[in-house]
MINUDREN-927627 format. One record per residue (C-alpha): residue in one letter; residue number from 1; x, z, y. Coordinates in steps of 0.05 Angstrom, whole numbers, plus 5000, padded with zeros to 4 digits. Example, Ala and Ser with C-alpha at 12.3 -4.5 7.8 and 13.67 -1.06 7.14 Angstrom:
segu rokol->A, tinu->1, x->5246, z->5156, y->4910
segu rokol->S, tinu->2, x->5273, z->5143, y->4979
// end
This chain:
segu rokol->M, tinu->1, x->6585, z->4591, y->1748
segu rokol->Q, tinu->2, x->6522, z->4559, y->1778
segu rokol->T, tinu->3, x->6491, z->4555, y->1709
segu rokol->T, tinu->4, x->6501, z->4630, y->1700
segu rokol->E, tinu->5, x->6470, z->4645, y->1768
segu rokol->V, tinu->6, x->6410, z->4600, y->1754
segu rokol->G, tinu->7, x->6401, z->4636, y->1687
segu rokol->Q, tinu->8, x->6404, z->4704, y->1720
segu rokol->N, tinu->9, x->6355, z->4684, y->1774
segu rokol->S, tinu->10, x->6307, z->4656, y->1722
segu rokol->E, tinu->11, x->6313, z->4721, y->1683
segu rokol->I, tinu->12, x->6300, z->4763, y->1745
segu rokol->K, tinu->13, x->6238, z->4722, y->1761
segu rokol->Q, tinu->14, x->6214, z->4730, y->1690
segu rokol->V, tinu->15, x->6223, z->4805, y->1694
segu rokol->I, tinu->16, x->6186, z->4810, y->1760
segu rokol->G, tinu->17, x->6131, z->4764, y->1734
segu rokol->S, tinu->18, x->6119, z->4810, y->1674
segu rokol->L, tinu->19, x->6110, z->4873, y->1716
segu rokol->C, tinu->20, x->6043, z->4907, y->1723
segu rokol->M, tinu->21, x->6020, z->4970, y->1757
segu rokol->M, tinu->22, x->6027, z->5011, y->1693
segu rokol->N, tinu->23, x->6101, z->5003, y->1706
segu rokol->N, tinu->24, x->6115, z->5066, y->1746
segu rokol->R, tinu->25, x->6165, z->5034, y->1793
segu rokol->F, tinu->26, x->6121, z->4973, y->1807
segu rokol->M, tinu->27, x->6061, z->5018, y->1820
segu rokol->N, tinu->28, x->6103, z->5054, y->1872
segu rokol->F, tinu->29, x->6118, z->4989, y->1908
segu rokol->M, tinu->30, x->6045, z->4969, y->1904
segu rokol->L, tinu->31, x->6021, z->5033, y->1938
segu rokol->D, tinu->32, x->6079, z->5050, y->1984
segu rokol->D, tinu->33, x->6049, z->5057, y->2053
segu rokol->N, tinu->34, x->5991, z->5015, y->2028
segu rokol->K, tinu->35, x->5931, z->5057, y->2050
segu rokol->K, tinu->36, x->5879, z->5005, y->2030
segu rokol->A, tinu->37, x->5904, z->5001, y->1959
segu rokol->A, tinu->38, x->5911, z->5076, y->1952
segu rokol->Q, tinu->39, x->5841, z->5083, y->1980
segu rokol->V, tinu->40, x->5813, z->5037, y->1925
segu rokol->F, tinu->41, x->5846, z->5080, y->1872
segu rokol->L, tinu->42, x->5818, z->5145, y->1898
segu rokol->R, tinu->43, x->5749, z->5118, y->1914
segu rokol->V, tinu->44, x->5740, z->5088, y->1845
segu rokol->I, tinu->45, x->5769, z->5146, y->1806
segu rokol->L, tinu->46, x->5731, z->5199, y->1845
segu rokol->G, tinu->47, x->5668, z->5158, y->1854
segu rokol->D, tinu->48, x->5669, z->5169, y->1929
segu rokol->D, tinu->49, x->5666, z->5108, y->1975
segu rokol->K, tinu->50, x->5675, z->5152, y->2037
segu rokol->I, tinu->51, x->5747, z->5171, y->2023
segu rokol->K, tinu->52, x->5792, z->5148, y->2080
segu rokol->V, tinu->53, x->5867, z->5152, y->2065
segu rokol->R, tinu->54, x->5907, z->5176, y->2124
segu rokol->N, tinu->55, x->5976, z->5165, y->2094
segu rokol->V, tinu->56, x->6009, z->5151, y->2027
segu rokol->R, tinu->57, x->6081, z->5162, y->2004
segu rokol->I, tinu->58, x->6118, z->5148, y->1940
segu rokol->Q, tinu->59, x->6171, z->5190, y->1904
segu rokol->S, tinu->60, x->6158, z->5252, y->1946
segu rokol->F, tinu->61, x->6208, z->5305, y->1929
segu rokol->I, tinu->62, x->6181, z->5376, y->1934
segu rokol->Q, tinu->63, x->6235, z->5429, y->1934
segu rokol->N, tinu->64, x->6221, z->5495, y->1900
segu rokol->I, tinu->65, x->6277, z->5545, y->1919
segu rokol->Y, tinu->66, x->6253, z->5595, y->1867
segu rokol->G, tinu->67, x->6245, z->5548, y->1807
segu rokol->H, tinu->68, x->6233, z->5478, y->1782
segu rokol->S, tinu->69, x->6226, z->5425, y->1836
segu rokol->S, tinu->70, x->6186, z->5361, y->1828
segu rokol->Q, tinu->71, x->6186, z->5288, y->1849
segu rokol->L, tinu->72, x->6115, z->5263, y->1856
segu rokol->D, tinu->73, x->6102, z->5189, y->1841
segu rokol->I, tinu->74, x->6048, z->5179, y->1893
segu rokol->L, tinu->75, x->6024, z->5229, y->1945
segu rokol->A, tinu->76, x->5965, z->5212, y->1991
segu rokol->Q, tinu->77, x->5925, z->5250, y->2043
segu rokol->D, tinu->78, x->5856, z->5233, y->2066
segu rokol->S, tinu->79, x->5820, z->5243, y->2133
segu rokol->E, tinu->80, x->5792, z->5309, y->2109
segu rokol->G, tinu->81, x->5862, z->5337, y->2096
segu rokol->R, tinu->82, x->5856, z->5334, y->2020
segu rokol->Y, tinu->83, x->5919, z->5317, y->1980
segu rokol->F, tinu->84, x->5921, z->5270, y->1921
segu rokol->N, tinu->85, x->5980, z->5265, y->1872
segu rokol->V, tinu->86, x->5975, z->5204, y->1826
segu rokol->E, tinu->87, x->6021, z->5200, y->1766
segu rokol->V, tinu->88, x->6026, z->5140, y->1718
segu rokol->Q, tinu->89, x->6046, z->5162, y->1648
segu rokol->R, tinu->90, x->6060, z->5112, y->1593
segu rokol->S, tinu->91, x->6086, z->5166, y->1547
segu rokol->D, tinu->92, x->6039, z->5219, y->1518
segu rokol->E, tinu->93, x->6095, z->5270, y->1525
segu rokol->G, tinu->94, x->6095, z->5258, y->1600
segu rokol->A, tinu->95, x->6024, z->5284, y->1612
segu rokol->P, tinu->96, x->6018, z->5353, y->1580
segu rokol->A, tinu->97, x->5966, z->5401, y->1607
segu rokol->R, tinu->98, x->6019, z->5449, y->1634
segu rokol->R, tinu->99, x->6053, z->5395, y->1674
segu rokol->A, tinu->100, x->5986, z->5381, y->1709
segu rokol->R, tinu->101, x->5980, z->5456, y->1722
segu rokol->F, tinu->102, x->6050, z->5459, y->1750
segu rokol->Y, tinu->103, x->6040, z->5399, y->1796
segu rokol->S, tinu->104, x->5975, z->5430, y->1821
segu rokol->S, tinu->105, x->6011, z->5496, y->1836
segu rokol->I, tinu->106, x->6070, z->5463, y->1871
segu rokol->L, tinu->107, x->6022, z->5425, y->1917
segu rokol->D, tinu->108, x->5991, z->5492, y->1935
segu rokol->T, tinu->109, x->6057, z->5526, y->1951
segu rokol->H, tinu->110, x->6081, z->5466, y->1992
segu rokol->F, tinu->111, x->6020, z->5454, y->2035
segu rokol->L, tinu->112, x->5999, z->5525, y->2055
segu rokol->Q, tinu->113, x->6042, z->5537, y->2116
segu rokol->P, tinu->114, x->6069, z->5606, y->2135
segu rokol->G, tinu->115, x->6018, z->5647, y->2173
segu rokol->K, tinu->116, x->5959, z->5606, y->2149
segu rokol->L, tinu->117, x->5899, z->5638, y->2115
segu rokol->Y, tinu->118, x->5885, z->5625, y->2042
segu rokol->E, tinu->119, x->5819, z->5594, y->2063
segu rokol->E, tinu->120, x->5860, z->5540, y->2098
segu rokol->L, tinu->121, x->5892, z->5518, y->2033
segu rokol->P, tinu->122, x->5874, z->5444, y->2026
segu rokol->D, tinu->123, x->5837, z->5416, y->1966
segu rokol->T, tinu->124, x->5886, z->5382, y->1917
segu rokol->Y, tinu->125, x->5877, z->5330, y->1864
segu rokol->V, tinu->126, x->5928, z->5317, y->1809
segu rokol->I, tinu->127, x->5911, z->5251, y->1775
segu rokol->F, tinu->128, x->5945, z->5228, y->1712
segu rokol->I, tinu->129, x->5933, z->5156, y->1693
segu rokol->T, tinu->130, x->5954, z->5152, y->1620
segu rokol->E, tinu->131, x->5968, z->5092, y->1576
segu rokol->N, tinu->132, x->5936, z->5126, y->1517
segu rokol->D, tinu->133, x->5877, z->5173, y->1510
segu rokol->V, tinu->134, x->5919, z->5236, y->1510
segu rokol->L, tinu->135, x->5859, z->5283, y->1508
segu rokol->H, tinu->136, x->5830, z->5245, y->1448
segu rokol->D, tinu->137, x->5755, z->5246, y->1464
segu rokol->N, tinu->138, x->5750, z->5171, y->1481
segu rokol->L, tinu->139, x->5725, z->5186, y->1551
segu rokol->P, tinu->140, x->5744, z->5140, y->1609
segu rokol->L, tinu->141, x->5755, z->5200, y->1654
segu rokol->Y, tinu->142, x->5767, z->5275, y->1646
segu rokol->N, tinu->143, x->5750, z->5318, y->1706
segu rokol->I, tinu->144, x->5782, z->5387, y->1696
segu rokol->R, tinu->145, x->5758, z->5446, y->1737
segu rokol->R, tinu->146, x->5763, z->5521, y->1729
segu rokol->R, tinu->147, x->5698, z->5555, y->1709
segu rokol->I, tinu->148, x->5670, z->5625, y->1697
segu rokol->D, tinu->149, x->5661, z->5636, y->1623
segu rokol->E, tinu->150, x->5603, z->5684, y->1628
segu rokol->N, tinu->151, x->5556, z->5638, y->1667
segu rokol->A, tinu->152, x->5591, z->5570, y->1660
segu rokol->K, tinu->153, x->5592, z->5561, y->1736
segu rokol->C, tinu->154, x->5650, z->5525, y->1769
segu rokol->F, tinu->155, x->5701, z->5569, y->1803
segu rokol->E, tinu->156, x->5709, z->5531, y->1868
segu rokol->D, tinu->157, x->5782, z->5542, y->1886
segu rokol->G, tinu->158, x->5793, z->5471, y->1911
segu rokol->S, tinu->159, x->5840, z->5449, y->1855
segu rokol->H, tinu->160, x->5824, z->5389, y->1813
segu rokol->I, tinu->161, x->5860, z->5357, y->1753
segu rokol->I, tinu->162, x->5838, z->5289, y->1729
segu rokol->Y, tinu->163, x->5861, z->5249, y->1669
segu rokol->V, tinu->164, x->5844, z->5174, y->1670
segu rokol->N, tinu->165, x->5845, z->5139, y->1603
segu rokol->S, tinu->166, x->5871, z->5068, y->1617
segu rokol->Q, tinu->167, x->5849, z->5045, y->1548
segu rokol->R, tinu->168, x->5777, z->5042, y->1572
segu rokol->R, tinu->169, x->5777, z->4974, y->1606
segu rokol->D, tinu->170, x->5703, z->4956, y->1609
segu rokol->N, tinu->171, x->5663, z->4923, y->1665
segu rokol->T, tinu->172, x->5649, z->4986, y->1704
segu rokol->A, tinu->173, x->5686, z->4997, y->1771
segu rokol->L, tinu->174, x->5734, z->5044, y->1736
segu rokol->G, tinu->175, x->5743, z->4997, y->1677
segu rokol->K, tinu->176, x->5759, z->4939, y->1724
segu rokol->L, tinu->177, x->5810, z->4983, y->1759
segu rokol->M, tinu->178, x->5842, z->4997, y->1692
segu rokol->Q, tinu->179, x->5843, z->4923, y->1677
segu rokol->D, tinu->180, x->5880, z->4912, y->1743
segu rokol->L, tinu->181, x->5933, z->4962, y->1723
segu rokol->Y, tinu->182, x->5954, z->4916, y->1666
segu rokol->C, tinu->183, x->5946, z->4851, y->1705
segu rokol->T, tinu->184, x->6010, z->4812, y->1720
segu rokol->E, tinu->185, x->5980, z->4756, y->1763
segu rokol->P, tinu->186, x->5951, z->4768, y->1833
segu rokol->K, tinu->187, x->5896, z->4715, y->1823
segu rokol->N, tinu->188, x->5869, z->4754, y->1764
segu rokol->L, tinu->189, x->5860, z->4821, y->1799
segu rokol->H, tinu->190, x->5790, z->4847, y->1810
segu rokol->Y, tinu->191, x->5807, z->4886, y->1873
segu rokol->H, tinu->192, x->5833, z->4842, y->1929
segu rokol->E, tinu->193, x->5867, z->4902, y->1961
segu rokol->F, tinu->194, x->5921, z->4896, y->1906
segu rokol->A, tinu->195, x->5926, z->4820, y->1906
segu rokol->E, tinu->196, x->5961, z->4811, y->1974
segu rokol->R, tinu->197, x->6015, z->4863, y->1959
segu rokol->M, tinu->198, x->6027, z->4836, y->1888
segu rokol->E, tinu->199, x->6032, z->4765, y->1916
segu rokol->F, tinu->200, x->6084, z->4789, y->1966
segu rokol->L, tinu->201, x->6125, z->4829, y->1915
segu rokol->K, tinu->202, x->6126, z->4775, y->1862
segu rokol->Y, tinu->203, x->6128, z->4709, y->1900
segu rokol->S, tinu->204, x->6167, z->4721, y->1964
segu rokol->K, tinu->205, x->6241, z->4728, y->1975
segu rokol->E, tinu->206, x->6229, z->4791, y->2016
segu rokol->G, tinu->207, x->6188, z->4821, y->1960
segu rokol->E, tinu->208, x->6242, z->4806, y->1909
segu rokol->E, tinu->209, x->6294, z->4839, y->1954
segu rokol->K, tinu->210, x->6248, z->4899, y->1963
segu rokol->M, tinu->211, x->6247, z->4909, y->1888
segu rokol->T, tinu->212, x->6322, z->4910, y->1881
segu rokol->D, tinu->213, x->6322, z->4978, y->1848
segu rokol->V, tinu->214, x->6270, z->4954, y->1796
segu rokol->I, tinu->215, x->6315, z->4897, y->1778
segu rokol->E, tinu->216, x->6376, z->4943, y->1777
segu rokol->E, tinu->217, x->6337, z->4990, y->1732
segu rokol->Y, tinu->218, x->6321, z->4932, y->1685
segu rokol->A, tinu->219, x->6394, z->4910, y->1685
segu rokol->A, tinu->220, x->6416, z->4981, y->1669
segu rokol->R, tinu->221, x->6367, z->4986, y->1611
segu rokol->K, tinu->222, x->6390, z->4919, y->1585
segu rokol->A, tinu->223, x->6463, z->4940, y->1590
segu rokol->E, tinu->224, x->6446, z->5004, y->1555
segu rokol->A, tinu->225, x->6410, z->4967, y->1500
segu rokol->L, tinu->226, x->6469, z->4919, y->1491
segu rokol->A, tinu->227, x->6517, z->4978, y->1489
segu rokol->K, tinu->228, x->6475, z->5013, y->1436
segu rokol->E, tinu->229, x->6472, z->4949, y->1395
segu rokol->A, tinu->230, x->6548, z->4942, y->1401
segu rokol->V, tinu->231, x->6557, z->5014, y->1378
segu rokol->K, tinu->232, x->6508, z->5003, y->1321
segu rokol->K, tinu->233, x->6545, z->4939, y->1300
segu rokol->A, tinu->234, x->6613, z->4973, y->1304
segu rokol->T, tinu->235, x->6588, z->5033, y->1265
segu rokol->K, tinu->236, x->6558, z->4987, y->1212
segu rokol->E, tinu->237, x->6624, z->4948, y->1207
segu rokol->A, tinu->238, x->6664, z->5013, y->1203
segu rokol->A, tinu->239, x->6618, z->5039, y->1148
segu rokol->K, tinu->240, x->6626, z->4974, y->1110
segu rokol->K, tinu->241, x->6702, z->4977, y->1115
segu rokol->A, tinu->242, x->6702, z->5050, y->1093
segu rokol->E, tinu->243, x->6659, z->5033, y->1033
segu rokol->E, tinu->244, x->6703, z->4975, y->1015
segu rokol->K, tinu->245, x->6765, z->5020, y->1019
segu rokol->E, tinu->246, x->6730, z->5074, y->0977
segu rokol->Q, tinu->247, x->6711, z->5022, y->0925
segu rokol->A, tinu->248, x->6783, z->4997, y->0922
segu rokol->N, tinu->249, x->6806, z->5069, y->0911
segu rokol->R, tinu->250, x->6755, z->5078, y->0855
segu rokol->I, tinu->251, x->6778, z->5014, y->0822
segu rokol->E, tinu->252, x->6851, z->5034, y->0828
segu rokol->L, tinu->253, x->6836, z->5102, y->0796
segu rokol->A, tinu->254, x->6796, z->5070, y->0740
segu rokol->Q, tinu->255, x->6851, z->5021, y->0725
segu rokol->G, tinu->256, x->6901, z->5077, y->0720
segu rokol->L, tinu->257, x->6857, z->5118, y->0674
segu rokol->L, tinu->258, x->6844, z->5059, y->0628
segu rokol->A, tinu->259, x->6918, z->5042, y->0627
segu rokol->D, tinu->260, x->6932, z->5114, y->0605
segu rokol->G, tinu->261, x->6884, z->5104, y->0547
segu rokol->M, tinu->262, x->6825, z->5143, y->0573
segu rokol->S, tinu->263, x->6756, z->5126, y->0545
segu rokol->I, tinu->264, x->6703, z->5086, y->0581
segu rokol->E, tinu->265, x->6659, z->5148, y->0588
segu rokol->F, tinu->266, x->6716, z->5191, y->0617
segu rokol->T, tinu->267, x->6735, z->5135, y->0666
segu rokol->V, tinu->268, x->6663, z->5127, y->0690
segu rokol->R, tinu->269, x->6656, z->5202, y->0701
segu rokol->H, tinu->270, x->6719, z->5209, y->0742
segu rokol->S, tinu->271, x->6723, z->5143, y->0779
segu rokol->K, tinu->272, x->6649, z->5143, y->0800
segu rokol->L, tinu->273, x->6644, z->5069, y->0781
segu rokol->T, tinu->274, x->6586, z->5044, y->0740
segu rokol->E, tinu->275, x->6596, z->5034, y->0666
segu rokol->A, tinu->276, x->6589, z->4958, y->0675
segu rokol->E, tinu->277, x->6644, z->4959, y->0727
segu rokol->V, tinu->278, x->6690, z->5000, y->0682
segu rokol->R, tinu->279, x->6678, z->4956, y->0622
segu rokol->E, tinu->280, x->6694, z->4894, y->0664
segu rokol->L, tinu->281, x->6760, z->4926, y->0685
segu rokol->A, tinu->282, x->6775, z->4945, y->0613
segu rokol->S, tinu->283, x->6763, z->4874, y->0589
segu rokol->K, tinu->284, x->6812, z->4848, y->0642
segu rokol->L, tinu->285, x->6865, z->4897, y->0621
segu rokol->S, tinu->286, x->6860, z->4879, y->0548
segu rokol->A, tinu->287, x->6859, z->4804, y->0561
// end
């Protein structure tokens, strides 16, 4: 029993040790109520060292009574009242343009209170950090703004959509931030604002307990994978048995046809055996 528990604890530590901030759940724990870390993200991505984060929340559920609701990975607000939604997307399918548009619109409908003027609508930033370059122009950053076609001027409505290509991991401030997203060891992080939290989450008992749902999620995925493998194995075995039974039926039919004096060609055609298999059966019958 103790051996099993030791093995499980070792596996849990291995799982936690392998986590980086590109793991959505781990990123949430890294930034949950961590204003300094969230501030680094926003300052580097927006190129603005004056951003001061007032609060940051994870997994914010925004109810839409008229349509699709949303759960935002990370939602921060700065001292100027601007809102920032940060989403980590490892799958290209998780970062389509219309999803960014929807998230931008749902922030608008949620944060303009009844009776307020439209001019009081806060600036919003929807930031997708993607594992791959989903917009395919090999840029480290894509700032998306509305503009007027006729004169190419920006249409300043206060909404911003930004795609960050995490594949661009150079020695710029943004590149180093992207390197940190894939880093699994606190000592190797470029930004010290992340190191203390990662050290706590990975190497303290309290941190391990805090990440219970990450471990449960891993266990659930592992159980699902084992179940799929068991189904796959059972299906393969069932298919093998069915084929063996079918082959036995074909042999039985061929033996009957040959015993009734049917030709090799006739037996091959009706039994679905190969000519070599039928001739072998015929030689055994005549022996």
